[in-house]
C-alpha positions, 0 to 999 in steps of 0.5 A: 499499500505505501508508494513503493509498492507495485499495486498502485496505478501504473504508467502502462495500462491496457493498450498504451501509456497513461498519456493515451487515456482520457484526461482524468479532469476535464472541465467545460464552461464551469461558472460559479457564484458565492452568495444569492440574488443581488448579493451574489458574486461571480468567482469563475467565469466560463472555465474550460481546461483538461488536465492530463494524466501522469502530469504536475500541473500548478495553478497560479495567479493572484489571490482571489483569481479562483484557483482555490474555488476551481480546486474545490469543485474538482475535489467534490468539496463544492457542488458544481453550479453551472458547466460540467466537471468530469473526474476520472470519467464521472460527471460531478454536475448533479452528483448527490452528496453521497456520490461525491463522498465516493469521489472524494475518497479516490483523491489525495488532498494536501492543503495548507492547513494540515488538519491533523488529529491532535490526539493521534501520532503521525503514524496514526494520522497517516492511517486515516489516509488508508482507512477509506480504502477498506479492510484489505488495505489495512493489513499492512498499514503500519508498514505503509505509514512508516515508509512514507513518513521515512520517505518525508524525513520523519522516520524519527518522529513516527509516534510523535503527536502534532504538538510535538511537531513543528509547522513543517513536520505537521505539513510532512505528516499531511502530505504523507496521509494524502499520498499513502492510499496511492491515489490517482489524482492528488490535489494540493492547495499550497502544499509547500507554503510551511516548508523549508526549500529542501523539504519543499523540493522533496515533496514536489520531487516525490510528486513528480516521481509518482506521475512518472512511475504510477501515472498519478495526476497532481493539480496544485495551487502555489505561490511558491516560485521555487517549484514552478520550474518543476511543473509540467504545465502552469495555467494562470488565472485572473479574476475568475478566468484562465488566462494562459496554459489552459489549452 
């Protein structure tokens, strides 16, 4: 179940490479508003974009440009109001809350706020990323959790609770929790913001390796100029619109 195992999504499937499969994320004509009636404010305007399999794609733009709103719609954390979003072949527009929950379990989330459980150790927090995959996945959970935490430089902090970890260490636990289940898609909102340069680069290099080895797709919102050169594609947004990199 760990990231070095061979039972996840591979770079080759069926008759061809991941790049020959349908894009795992397809967005068409998406508009989104916050508020209602005359107080409603439009946050996204007719957004069209395809996100290719196995790539590390970054979303950039000033605060308020719609990056995180788009990310949360793709991540089934908000309902699609207008337009279409296809996630791994499933249409999200009109999906019930139960269906959205099922779709969310296919994804790995990394957010700037690490959202760790204060009473659980690093290992136990990472375990939560495995539990959603059922009883079979839990058989070797300790090995998988220890492996990914060690890969991220926390091999000596496996049994520490969050209050004994630094901000950067907490974020690395959150990254481990997102990656341990080998999701096909990783959605990341400022994942390196709390990390030093070396650790931030290690996280992004790991995401790149997952793309090359497993076909894992990563869509990342970032203001971190240090990692832009590692992106396979950069999509720029302004005022709720994609202004470059969307084709």
